[in-house]
C-alpha positions as CSV (number, residue, x, y, z in Angstrom):
1,M,191.3,13.2,139.9
2,E,193.4,13.2,136.7
3,K,191.7,12.7,133.4
4,T,193.2,10.0,131.3
5,I,193.4,10.8,127.5
6,V,192.1,7.9,125.5
7,K,194.7,7.2,122.7
8,S,192.0,7.0,120.0
9,T,190.9,10.7,120.7
10,L,194.4,12.0,120.1
11,F,194.1,11.7,116.4
12,N,190.6,13.0,116.0
13,V,191.6,16.3,114.5
14,A,190.8,18.0,111.2
15,E,193.2,17.4,108.3
16,I,194.3,20.6,106.5
17,E,195.4,20.4,102.9
18,L,196.8,23.3,100.9
19,V,196.0,23.0,97.3
20,Y,196.2,25.3,94.3
21,K,195.2,23.9,90.9
22,S,195.5,25.8,87.6
23,K,194.8,24.3,84.2
24,L,196.6,27.3,82.5
25,S,200.3,27.4,81.7
26,V,202.1,30.3,83.2
27,S,202.9,31.8,79.8
28,T,199.2,32.1,78.9
29,R,198.2,33.9,82.1
30,P,197.7,37.7,81.7
31,R,200.5,39.9,83.2
32,I,199.6,43.1,85.1
33,T,202.1,45.9,85.0
34,K,199.9,48.9,85.2
35,S,196.5,49.7,86.7
36,V,194.8,50.0,83.3
37,E,195.6,46.3,82.6
38,A,194.0,45.4,86.0
39,Y,191.0,47.5,85.1
40,E,190.5,45.8,81.7
41,I,190.7,42.4,83.4
42,L,188.2,43.4,86.0
43,K,185.9,45.0,83.4
44,S,185.8,41.6,81.6
45,I,184.6,39.7,84.6
46,W,182.5,42.2,86.5
47,D,178.6,41.9,86.2
48,F,177.9,45.4,84.8
49,D,174.2,44.8,85.3
50,Q,174.8,44.8,89.0
51,I,177.6,47.4,89.2
52,E,175.2,50.2,90.2
53,L,173.0,48.0,92.4
54,R,175.3,46.6,95.0
55,E,178.9,46.9,96.1
56,E,181.2,43.9,95.5
57,A,184.8,43.2,96.2
58,K,187.3,41.1,94.2
59,L,190.8,40.1,94.7
60,I,193.4,39.5,91.9
61,L,196.1,37.1,92.9
62,L,199.5,37.4,91.2
63,N,202.7,35.4,91.1
64,Q,206.2,36.9,91.5
65,R,206.2,38.0,87.8
66,T,202.8,39.7,88.2
67,R,200.9,37.0,86.2
68,V,197.4,36.4,87.2
69,L,197.0,33.3,89.3
70,G,193.2,33.8,89.8
71,I,190.5,36.1,90.8
72,L,188.5,35.6,94.0
73,N,185.0,37.1,94.5
74,L,185.5,38.3,98.1
75,S,182.0,39.6,98.9
76,A,178.9,41.2,97.7
77,G,176.9,43.7,99.9
78,G,174.3,46.4,99.5
79,P,174.1,49.7,97.7
80,T,176.5,51.4,100.2
81,S,179.0,48.8,101.4
82,T,180.4,45.3,101.5
83,V,182.5,43.4,104.0
84,V,186.2,42.9,103.1
85,D,187.8,40.5,105.6
86,P,191.6,40.6,105.7
87,R,191.8,37.1,106.9
88,T,189.9,35.9,103.8
89,I,192.3,37.9,101.6
90,F,195.5,36.5,103.0
91,A,194.1,32.9,103.4
92,A,193.5,32.9,99.6
93,A,196.8,34.6,98.9
94,L,198.8,32.1,100.9
95,K,196.9,29.2,99.5
96,A,197.6,30.3,96.0
97,N,201.2,31.1,96.9
98,A,200.6,34.6,95.6
99,S,203.4,37.2,95.7
100,H,201.2,40.1,95.0
101,I,197.5,41.0,95.3
102,I,195.3,43.7,93.8
103,L,192.1,44.6,95.7
104,A,189.1,45.9,93.7
105,H,185.6,47.0,94.5
106,N,182.9,49.1,92.9
107,H,181.0,52.1,94.1
108,P,177.3,51.8,93.1
109,S,177.0,55.5,93.4
110,G,179.1,55.9,90.1
111,D,181.7,58.0,91.9
112,H,185.0,56.1,91.9
113,T,186.7,58.5,94.4
114,P,188.2,56.5,97.3
115,S,186.6,57.1,100.7
116,K,188.6,57.5,103.9
117,R,187.5,53.9,104.8
118,D,188.8,52.7,101.4
119,V,192.1,54.2,101.9
120,A,192.4,53.0,105.5
121,L,191.6,49.5,104.6
122,S,194.0,49.5,101.7
123,I,196.9,50.8,104.0
124,R,196.0,48.1,106.5
125,L,196.2,45.4,103.9
126,R,199.5,46.7,102.6
127,E,200.8,46.6,106.2
128,V,199.6,43.1,106.9
129,G,200.9,41.9,103.5
130,E,204.4,43.2,104.3
131,I,204.4,40.7,107.3
132,H,203.6,37.8,104.9
133,E,205.8,39.1,102.1
134,I,202.7,39.6,99.8
135,T,202.7,43.0,98.2
136,L,199.4,45.0,97.8
137,L,200.1,46.4,94.3
138,D,197.0,48.4,94.1
139,S,193.4,49.0,95.4
140,I,191.1,49.9,92.6
141,I,187.6,51.3,92.6
142,I,185.6,50.7,89.4
143,T,182.4,52.1,88.1
144,K,180.6,51.9,84.8
145,E,182.4,55.1,83.7
146,G,185.9,54.5,84.8
147,Y,188.2,53.6,87.7
148,T,190.5,55.0,90.4
149,S,193.9,53.4,91.2
150,M,194.9,54.2,94.7
151,A,198.5,53.4,93.8
152,D,198.5,55.7,90.8
153,A,196.9,58.4,93.0
154,G,199.6,58.0,95.7
155,L,197.2,56.9,98.4
156,I,198.8,53.7,99.2
């Protein structure tokens, strides 16, 4: 026996709305042209009381002219790791109409040397970004005493 679709159930679906709201004019947004500029912005927003306690990941979203559209707190984990979900990264980047992204996370150990997993994730994000025409400009590891830019180090 065939099921009859009731007309009223055809339109019982979720509505999806894409919205990006900014109260700042484009000219007042910081522009990032080198890793040290990204690091200075990250330092200004990172909770340095927590930097040696738990690993966190953040995402800087940039427009075509590398002006900051916003910063997303991606995740907070424990003392040795945090989850970085590529779907969350690209959902945010697409919603903000970002042309470029910079991934950042801290190492609570104080050693800002990238691990093999850090490099592998960054390469994967760069490759996925290419499909969406969103460039991963850098992947930065920060600590209280400094940072490492994987782009500057030639790792991505």
